[in-house]
C-alpha positions in Angstrom: 89.4 86.4 174.9 86.4 87.9 172.9 89.2 87.7 169.5 89.3 83.6 170.2 85.9 82.9 169.5 86.0 84.1 165.9 89.2 82.3 164.7 87.6 79.4 164.4 85.0 80.7 161.9 87.7 82.3 160.1 89.4 79.0 159.4 86.1 77.4 158.0 85.3 80.8 155.9 88.8 80.3 154.2 88.4 76.8 154.3 84.7 77.2 152.3 86.1 80.2 149.8 88.9 77.9 149.0 86.9 74.9 148.3 84.3 77.6 146.2 87.1 79.1 144.4 88.8 75.7 143.4 85.3 74.4 142.2 84.8 77.4 140.0 88.2 77.2 138.6 87.6 73.3 137.5 84.6 74.5 136.1 85.8 76.8 133.9 88.8 74.7 132.4 86.1 72.2 131.6 83.3 74.6 130.4 85.2 77.6 128.8 87.8 78.0 125.7 90.3 80.4 125.9 90.1 83.2 123.6 93.6 82.6 122.7 93.9 79.4 121.4 94.7 78.9 117.8 92.1 76.5 116.1 94.9 76.3 113.5 98.0 75.8 115.4 99.6 72.6 113.8 99.6 74.3 110.6 101.3 77.4 111.9 103.9 75.8 113.6 104.9 73.4 110.7 105.1 76.7 108.4 107.1 78.1 111.0 110.0 77.1 109.8 109.6 77.5 106.3 109.0 81.3 106.7 112.6 81.3 108.9 113.8 79.9 105.5 112.1 82.1 103.0 113.5 85.2 105.1 116.9 84.2 105.4 117.0 83.7 101.6 115.6 87.4 101.1 118.7 88.5 103.9 121.1 86.7 102.1 119.9 88.4 98.5 120.0 91.6 100.2 116.4 92.5 99.7 115.2 96.0 100.8 112.0 97.6 100.5 111.1 101.7 100.4 107.4 102.4 101.0 105.9 105.9 100.2 102.2 107.1 99.8 101.4 109.1 97.4 98.0 110.4 97.4 95.8 107.1 98.1 98.4 104.8 96.2 101.0 103.0 98.5 104.4 102.6 96.6 107.0 99.8 97.3 110.4 99.7 95.6 112.0 96.5 96.0 115.4 96.3 95.4 118.4 93.8 96.2 121.9 94.6 97.5 123.0 96.0 94.4 120.5 98.3 94.4 118.8 96.9 91.1 115.2 96.5 91.0 114.0 93.1 92.0 111.0 92.3 89.5 108.3 89.3 89.0 107.5 89.5 93.1 104.3 88.7 94.4 103.3 91.3 96.9 100.6 91.5 99.4 99.7 94.2 101.5 97.7 93.1 104.8 95.5 95.8 106.3 94.3 95.5 110.1 91.3 97.4 110.5 89.0 97.6 113.5 85.9 98.3 111.5 86.0 95.0 109.7 86.1 91.0 111.4 88.8 89.8 108.8 92.2 91.9 107.7 91.8 93.5 104.4 94.3 91.8 101.6 95.4 94.0 98.6 97.5 92.7 95.8 100.3 95.4 94.8 100.9 95.4 91.1 104.3 95.7 89.6 104.3 99.1 87.1 107.9 99.0 86.4 110.7 96.5 87.5 110.9 96.5 90.9 108.2 99.3 91.7 104.9 97.9 93.3 101.8 99.9 94.1 98.0 99.5 95.1 94.9 101.6 95.8 94.2 102.2 99.3 90.6 101.6 100.3 88.4 104.7 100.7 87.5 105.6 104.3 90.8 104.9 106.0 91.1 107.0 109.2 93.7 107.4 112.0 96.3 104.8 111.9 96.3 101.2 110.8 98.7 98.6 111.5 99.3 96.6 107.9 101.9 93.8 106.9 103.7 94.4 103.6 104.9 90.8 102.0 106.9 90.2 98.7 107.9 86.6 97.7 109.8 85.5 94.6 111.7 82.4 93.8 111.4 80.7 97.5 112.5 83.9 99.0 110.0 86.6 101.2 110.7 89.6 102.6 108.1 90.9 105.2 107.4 94.2 107.0 105.3 95.6 109.4 103.6 99.2 108.3 102.0 102.0 110.1 99.3 103.7 107.8 98.4 107.0 108.8 95.3 108.7 107.2 96.5 111.8 105.2 95.8 115.2 106.8 92.9 116.8 106.1 
């Protein structure tokens, strides 16, 4: 019988714990903001369909890109389905660095038809994620890259 005396207190303690947890949850929902919230979600949503159209256009043209690293220079060769160089494209390399608050954007210059290059910033260490994007006449090709620092 001594066990039965603790059961009402246990029920009361569970009820109080539930009430406190619920109150804390309501407080957090009302006063804190989520770190996942995108302040520009509406424009990103509108841009999504345009991005799909651009990617489809690049796919129908058969665009292919080959990326290589020559020392501290990143070289990208852009060709079409017939292996002809695609010239006149605007190209941007976005490097996601942990030591900078914002991603670093580098424009690639066209050295010869279909060959785009940029000098990578000094001090890149480890493996960094980067996005390479080409855009020309409403077509867009985007690739995710992993930049590794050269061996010492």
